[in-house]
C-alpha positions as CSV (number, residue, x, y, z in Angstrom):
1,M,-4.9,25.0,2.6
2,Q,-5.5,25.9,6.3
3,S,-5.5,23.3,9.1
4,K,-6.0,25.5,12.2
5,Q,-3.0,27.8,12.0
6,L,-1.0,25.6,9.7
7,K,-0.1,27.2,6.3
8,V,1.4,25.4,3.4
9,H,4.2,27.2,1.6
10,G,5.5,27.2,-1.9
11,R,4.4,28.2,-5.4
12,A,3.5,24.6,-6.3
13,F,0.8,24.5,-3.6
14,A,-0.5,28.0,-4.4
15,H,-0.8,27.0,-8.1
16,I,-2.5,23.7,-7.5
17,A,-4.9,25.1,-4.9
18,A,-6.5,27.2,-7.7
19,F,-7.8,24.0,-9.3
20,H,-8.6,22.2,-6.0
21,P,-12.3,21.9,-6.9
22,E,-11.4,20.1,-10.1
23,I,-9.2,17.6,-8.4
24,T,-11.9,17.0,-5.8
25,A,-14.5,16.3,-8.5
26,F,-12.1,13.9,-10.2
27,R,-11.4,12.1,-6.9
28,R,-15.1,11.7,-6.1
29,D,-15.8,10.4,-9.6
30,L,-13.2,7.7,-9.0
31,H,-14.6,6.9,-5.6
32,A,-18.1,6.4,-7.1
33,H,-16.6,3.9,-9.7
34,P,-14.3,1.5,-7.7
35,E,-12.6,-1.3,-9.5
36,L,-10.4,-4.3,-8.3
37,G,-6.8,-4.9,-9.2
38,F,-6.1,-5.4,-13.0
39,E,-9.8,-4.4,-13.7
40,E,-9.3,-0.6,-13.5
41,R,-10.5,0.0,-17.0
42,Y,-12.8,3.0,-16.1
43,T,-10.2,4.4,-13.7
44,S,-7.4,4.0,-16.2
45,G,-9.5,5.6,-18.9
46,R,-10.3,8.6,-16.7
47,V,-6.6,9.0,-15.9
48,Q,-5.7,9.0,-19.5
49,E,-8.3,11.6,-20.4
50,A,-7.1,13.8,-17.5
51,L,-3.5,13.4,-18.5
52,K,-4.3,14.5,-22.1
53,L,-6.1,17.6,-20.8
54,C,-3.0,18.3,-18.6
55,G,-0.8,18.3,-21.6
56,V,1.7,15.7,-20.6
57,D,4.3,14.8,-23.3
58,E,3.7,11.0,-23.4
59,I,1.1,8.5,-22.2
60,H,1.9,4.8,-22.1
61,T,-0.6,2.1,-21.3
62,G,-0.6,-1.7,-20.9
63,L,2.1,-2.0,-18.2
64,G,0.8,-4.3,-15.6
65,K,-2.4,-4.8,-17.7
66,T,-4.2,-1.6,-16.7
67,G,-1.3,0.6,-15.6
68,V,-0.6,4.0,-17.0
69,V,2.6,5.9,-17.3
70,A,2.9,9.6,-18.1
71,V,6.1,11.4,-19.1
72,I,6.6,15.1,-18.6
73,R,9.8,16.8,-19.7
74,G,11.2,19.9,-17.9
75,K,12.3,23.2,-19.5
76,R,15.7,21.6,-19.7
77,N,17.1,18.1,-19.7
78,S,20.8,18.9,-19.3
79,S,20.9,16.8,-16.1
80,G,19.6,13.7,-17.9
81,H,17.9,12.9,-14.7
82,M,14.6,11.0,-14.4
83,L,12.5,10.8,-11.3
84,G,9.5,8.6,-10.7
85,L,6.3,9.2,-8.8
86,R,3.8,6.5,-8.1
87,A,0.1,6.3,-7.2
88,D,-2.1,3.2,-6.8
89,M,-5.5,3.0,-8.4
90,D,-7.4,-0.1,-7.2
91,A,-10.3,-0.5,-4.7
92,L,-11.3,-3.2,-2.3
93,P,-14.0,-5.9,-2.2
94,M,-16.0,-4.1,0.5
95,T,-19.6,-2.9,0.8
96,E,-19.6,0.9,1.4
97,K,-21.8,2.2,4.2
98,N,-21.4,5.9,3.6
99,D,-24.4,8.0,2.4
100,F,-22.8,10.9,0.5
101,V,-23.6,11.4,-3.1
102,W,-20.2,10.1,-4.4
103,K,-20.5,6.8,-2.5
104,S,-19.7,3.6,-4.5
105,A,-22.1,2.9,-7.3
106,T,-20.8,-0.7,-7.6
107,P,-22.2,-3.2,-5.0
108,G,-19.5,-5.0,-3.1
109,L,-16.7,-2.7,-4.2
110,M,-15.3,0.4,-2.4
111,H,-12.4,2.8,-2.3
112,G,-11.8,2.0,1.3
113,C,-8.0,2.8,1.3
114,G,-7.9,6.1,-0.4
115,H,-6.4,5.1,-3.7
116,D,-8.9,7.3,-5.4
117,G,-7.2,10.2,-3.6
118,H,-3.7,9.0,-4.4
119,T,-4.6,8.9,-8.1
120,A,-6.2,12.3,-8.0
121,M,-3.2,13.9,-6.3
122,L,-0.8,12.5,-8.9
123,V,-3.1,13.9,-11.7
124,G,-3.0,17.2,-9.9
125,A,0.8,17.1,-9.9
126,A,0.8,16.2,-13.6
127,R,-1.3,19.3,-14.4
128,Y,1.0,21.6,-12.5
129,L,4.2,20.0,-13.8
130,A,3.0,20.2,-17.4
131,E,1.9,23.8,-17.0
132,T,5.1,25.1,-15.3
133,R,7.9,22.6,-16.2
134,N,10.2,24.3,-13.7
135,F,12.7,21.4,-13.5
136,D,15.7,20.0,-15.4
137,G,15.0,16.4,-16.4
138,T,12.1,14.1,-16.9
139,A,9.2,13.3,-14.6
140,V,7.7,9.8,-14.9
141,L,4.3,9.5,-13.3
142,I,3.3,5.9,-12.6
143,F,-0.4,5.0,-12.1
144,Q,-0.3,1.5,-10.8
145,P,-3.0,-1.1,-10.7
146,G,-3.5,-3.9,-8.3
147,E,-1.9,-2.8,-5.0
148,E,-4.4,-4.6,-2.8
149,G,-3.0,-8.1,-3.0
150,Y,-2.3,-8.4,-6.7
151,A,1.3,-7.2,-6.7
152,G,0.6,-4.6,-9.5
153,A,4.0,-3.0,-8.9
154,R,5.7,-6.2,-9.6
155,A,3.6,-6.7,-12.7
156,M,4.6,-3.3,-14.0
157,I,8.3,-4.0,-13.3
158,E,8.0,-7.3,-15.1
159,D,6.5,-5.5,-18.1
160,G,9.6,-3.4,-18.3
161,L,8.7,-0.3,-16.3
162,F,12.2,0.6,-15.3
163,E,13.8,-0.5,-18.6
164,R,11.5,1.8,-20.5
165,F,11.6,4.6,-17.9
166,P,15.0,4.3,-16.2
167,V,14.4,6.6,-13.2
168,Q,17.2,7.2,-10.8
169,S,14.7,7.3,-7.9
170,V,11.0,6.7,-7.2
171,Y,8.6,8.1,-4.6
172,G,5.2,7.0,-3.4
173,M,2.9,8.2,-0.6
174,H,-0.2,7.0,1.3
175,N,-2.8,8.9,3.2
176,W,-2.7,8.2,7.0
177,P,-5.9,8.9,9.1
178,A,-3.8,8.7,12.3
179,M,-2.0,11.9,11.4
180,R,-3.6,15.4,11.1
181,P,-4.0,17.3,7.8
182,G,-0.9,19.2,7.0
183,T,1.5,16.7,8.6
184,I,3.8,14.4,6.7
185,G,5.6,11.3,8.1
186,I,8.6,9.3,6.9
187,N,11.6,7.5,8.3
188,P,15.0,6.4,6.7
189,G,14.4,2.7,7.0
190,P,11.4,0.3,7.3
191,M,8.0,1.9,6.6
192,M,5.8,-1.2,6.1
193,A,6.3,-4.9,6.9
194,A,6.7,-7.9,4.6
195,A,3.4,-9.7,4.2
196,D,3.4,-13.5,3.9
197,R,0.5,-15.9,3.8
198,I,0.5,-19.2,5.6
199,T,-1.8,-22.2,5.0
200,V,-1.6,-25.2,7.3
201,E,-3.4,-28.3,6.1
202,I,-3.9,-30.9,8.8
203,T,-4.8,-34.5,8.0
204,G,-6.1,-36.9,10.6
205,K,-8.6,-39.7,10.7
206,G,-12.3,-38.8,11.0
207,G,-15.0,-40.7,12.9
208,H,-17.8,-40.5,15.4
209,G,-17.6,-37.8,18.1
210,A,-18.8,-40.3,20.6
211,H,-15.8,-42.5,19.9
212,P,-12.8,-40.1,19.6
213,Y,-10.3,-42.9,20.5
214,Q,-11.0,-44.4,17.1
215,T,-10.0,-41.1,15.3
216,V,-7.0,-38.8,14.9
217,D,-8.8,-35.5,15.5
218,P,-7.5,-32.7,13.3
219,V,-9.5,-30.1,15.2
220,L,-7.6,-30.9,18.3
221,V,-4.3,-30.7,16.4
222,A,-5.3,-27.4,15.0
223,A,-6.1,-26.0,18.4
224,H,-2.7,-27.0,19.7
225,I,-1.0,-25.5,16.6
226,I,-2.9,-22.2,17.1
227,T,-1.7,-21.9,20.7
228,A,1.9,-23.1,20.1
229,V,2.5,-20.8,17.1
230,Q,2.2,-17.8,19.4
231,S,5.4,-18.9,21.1
232,I,7.5,-18.5,17.9
233,V,7.8,-14.7,18.1
234,S,8.1,-14.5,21.8
235,R,10.7,-17.3,22.1
236,N,12.6,-17.2,18.7
237,V,12.7,-13.6,17.6
238,K,14.9,-11.1,19.3
239,P,12.9,-8.6,21.3
240,V,14.5,-5.7,19.3
241,D,13.1,-7.1,16.1
242,S,9.4,-6.9,15.1
243,A,7.3,-9.7,13.9
244,V,3.7,-10.9,13.9
245,I,2.1,-14.2,13.3
246,S,-1.7,-14.3,13.2
247,L,-3.7,-17.4,12.3
248,C,-6.9,-15.7,11.2
249,A,-9.2,-18.4,9.9
250,M,-10.0,-22.1,10.4
251,Q,-12.1,-24.5,8.4
252,A,-12.9,-28.0,9.6
253,G,-16.0,-30.2,9.6
254,D,-19.6,-29.3,9.1
255,L,-21.5,-27.0,11.5
256,G,-24.6,-29.2,11.0
257,A,-22.8,-32.4,12.0
258,M,-22.2,-32.0,15.7
259,S,-21.0,-35.6,16.2
260,V,-18.7,-36.0,13.2
261,I,-14.9,-35.6,13.7
262,P,-13.6,-34.5,10.2
263,D,-10.6,-35.9,8.4
264,K,-9.0,-32.5,7.7
265,A,-8.6,-29.0,9.1
266,T,-7.1,-26.0,7.4
267,L,-5.6,-22.9,9.1
268,V,-4.9,-19.7,7.2
269,G,-3.0,-16.7,8.5
270,T,-0.5,-13.9,7.9
271,V,3.1,-13.4,8.9
272,R,4.6,-9.9,9.1
273,S,8.3,-8.9,9.5
274,F,10.8,-6.3,8.4
275,N,14.1,-8.2,8.4
276,P,14.7,-11.0,5.8
277,V,16.6,-13.0,8.4
278,V,13.7,-12.9,10.7
279,Q,11.3,-13.7,7.8
280,A,13.3,-16.9,7.0
281,L,13.4,-17.8,10.7
282,L,9.6,-17.5,11.0
283,E,9.1,-19.6,7.8
284,R,11.3,-22.4,9.1
285,R,9.9,-22.4,12.7
286,L,6.3,-22.5,11.5
287,S,7.0,-25.5,9.3
288,E,8.9,-27.3,12.0
289,L,6.5,-26.6,14.8
290,C,3.3,-27.4,12.9
291,Q,4.7,-30.7,11.5
292,A,6.0,-31.7,14.9
293,I,2.8,-31.0,16.7
294,A,0.7,-32.9,14.2
295,L,3.2,-35.9,14.3
296,G,2.8,-36.0,18.1
297,F,-0.9,-36.6,17.7
298,G,-0.5,-39.1,14.9
299,A,-1.6,-36.6,12.2
300,T,0.2,-34.8,9.4
301,A,0.5,-31.1,8.7
302,T,1.5,-29.6,5.4
303,V,2.6,-26.0,5.6
304,N,2.4,-23.7,2.6
305,Y,4.3,-20.5,3.2
306,H,3.8,-17.9,0.5
307,R,5.9,-14.7,0.4
308,M,3.6,-12.1,-1.0
309,Y,5.0,-8.6,-0.5
310,P,8.5,-7.7,0.7
311,A,9.1,-5.1,3.4
312,T,8.9,-1.5,2.3
313,I,12.3,-0.1,3.1
314,N,13.2,3.6,2.4
315,S,16.7,4.3,1.2
316,P,18.3,6.7,3.7
317,A,19.4,9.5,1.2
318,E,16.0,9.6,-0.5
319,A,14.2,9.6,2.8
320,Q,16.2,12.5,3.9
321,F,15.5,14.3,0.7
322,A,11.8,13.6,0.8
323,G,11.7,14.8,4.4
324,D,13.4,18.0,3.4
325,V,10.9,18.6,0.6
326,A,8.0,18.0,3.0
327,Q,9.6,20.4,5.4
328,S,9.8,23.1,2.7
329,L,6.0,22.8,2.3
330,V,4.6,22.4,5.9
331,G,7.5,23.4,8.1
332,R,9.9,21.4,10.3
333,E,7.4,21.0,13.2
334,H,4.9,19.2,10.9
335,V,7.2,16.6,9.5
336,V,7.7,13.4,11.5
337,R,11.0,12.0,10.3
338,D,11.0,9.0,12.6
339,L,7.5,7.7,11.9
340,E,6.8,4.4,13.5
341,P,6.7,1.6,10.9
342,S,3.4,-0.2,10.2
343,M,3.0,-3.9,10.2
344,G,0.7,-3.5,7.2
345,A,2.2,-4.1,3.8
346,E,2.6,-2.2,0.5
347,D,3.6,-3.4,-2.9
348,F,5.6,-0.2,-3.6
349,S,8.2,-2.4,-1.8
350,F,8.8,-4.1,-5.1
351,M,9.8,-0.8,-6.7
352,L,12.1,0.0,-3.7
353,Q,13.9,-3.3,-4.2
354,V,14.9,-2.1,-7.7
355,K,15.3,1.6,-7.3
356,P,16.3,4.0,-4.5
357,G,13.4,5.9,-3.2
358,A,11.0,6.7,-0.3
359,Y,7.5,6.1,0.8
360,L,5.7,8.9,2.7
361,R,2.6,9.2,4.9
362,L,0.2,12.1,4.3
363,G,-1.9,13.1,7.3
364,Q,-5.6,13.3,6.7
365,G,-7.3,12.7,10.0
366,A,-9.4,15.5,11.5
367,E,-11.1,16.3,14.8
368,N,-14.5,16.7,13.0
369,G,-14.4,13.1,11.9
370,V,-13.8,13.9,8.2
371,G,-11.3,11.4,6.9
372,S,-10.7,10.0,10.4
373,C,-12.0,6.5,9.8
374,L,-9.3,3.9,9.7
375,L,-8.2,2.5,6.4
376,H,-10.3,-0.5,5.1
377,N,-13.3,0.7,7.1
378,T,-16.8,0.6,5.5
379,R,-17.3,4.3,6.5
380,Y,-13.9,5.5,5.2
381,D,-13.5,8.4,2.8
382,F,-10.5,10.3,1.6
383,N,-10.2,13.8,3.1
384,D,-10.4,16.1,0.1
385,E,-8.8,18.9,2.1
386,V,-5.3,17.4,1.6
387,L,-5.5,16.9,-2.1
388,P,-3.6,20.1,-3.1
389,L,-0.9,19.3,-0.5
390,G,-0.4,15.8,-1.8
391,S,-0.2,17.1,-5.4
392,A,2.3,19.8,-4.3
393,L,4.4,17.2,-2.4
394,H,4.6,15.1,-5.6
395,A,5.4,18.1,-7.7
396,S,8.0,19.5,-5.3
397,L,9.8,16.2,-5.2
398,V,10.3,16.7,-9.0
399,E,11.2,20.4,-8.8
400,Q,13.7,20.0,-5.9
401,G,15.0,16.6,-7.1
402,M,15.8,18.0,-10.6
403,P,16.2,21.8,-9.9
404,L,16.2,24.2,-12.8
405,L,19.4,26.2,-12.3
406,E,19.9,29.6,-13.7
407,D,22.6,30.2,-16.3
């Protein structure tokens, strides 16, 4: 692959580049057939077909409903080591607005986050690893369902993923349109924030809009809560810590009833943080503040705080190793080892709570606009230029993590 003067090094990349068109065709087929979490039957079937053609040693299904796990053994297994690689497979409930021939054929569904590319890259790595087997140990390739809000990683773990495949470490990666092709980002700590959902149900007393003194207006209470909640981070969280509280939706009353004050109002939002101590603080202060404000107006507020995904935290040793592997492919100057964490969330975090590992960013933005749309955008598409690099990065983690030493 060439991105301006950038050249990717290593035999893994050179080998995989030879079947770049096949990986691209596979990726575009997945893009045209998007499926939501735990419904990836077509995707899972295509992955299984591809893995059989690749010649992997074992294919396991049914973990996390539609998840697939492939096992590839190296030329030797004297190390007894086992290393995991993970790719997510699901799409989003979005209507695609692209017009290329491989656009979504399913109305209302779209691969708007590049999981089609992630899956294709891991299949490319499977083919290379099965053909060469230049490592001492066992590679475990995890094709995970339901990353987009379904906690598919947790479902696979609960189905015995790491008991059946006791890897010593696990690695995942995600495309990143904000970085150029041929660049790779990582850091030795937080990569993605914890994602929590908050629902605030406010109960007052409805009545006529012309006689508000006879009511307890939940819309007014909601307005005060929306404003006051923004003080939690600024006045309770240390400035050196990161946190976000966003109340993103409100439902109250009927738009056709201009003079009716409703009985109830509901607020829905998201809370993001990296530190579990900060997370607990936010949960406590949200409950205290919402209830106190409602009480001050004679209403009540019930706060439902749901912890969805924990923070994605790289383990330092594995992050260092993954950065070294990336550097061996693209050079020191094209690896960002202190990548700024994102307040987005990722359920690979569940795997990193159980096993040491690291989560990387693979640059895919380009000056010509290809692949430059932000994630979850109706015009987004994965940049096929980076497929061989992503596959080579997966494969090189295996080869360098479980090196085949000469006698």
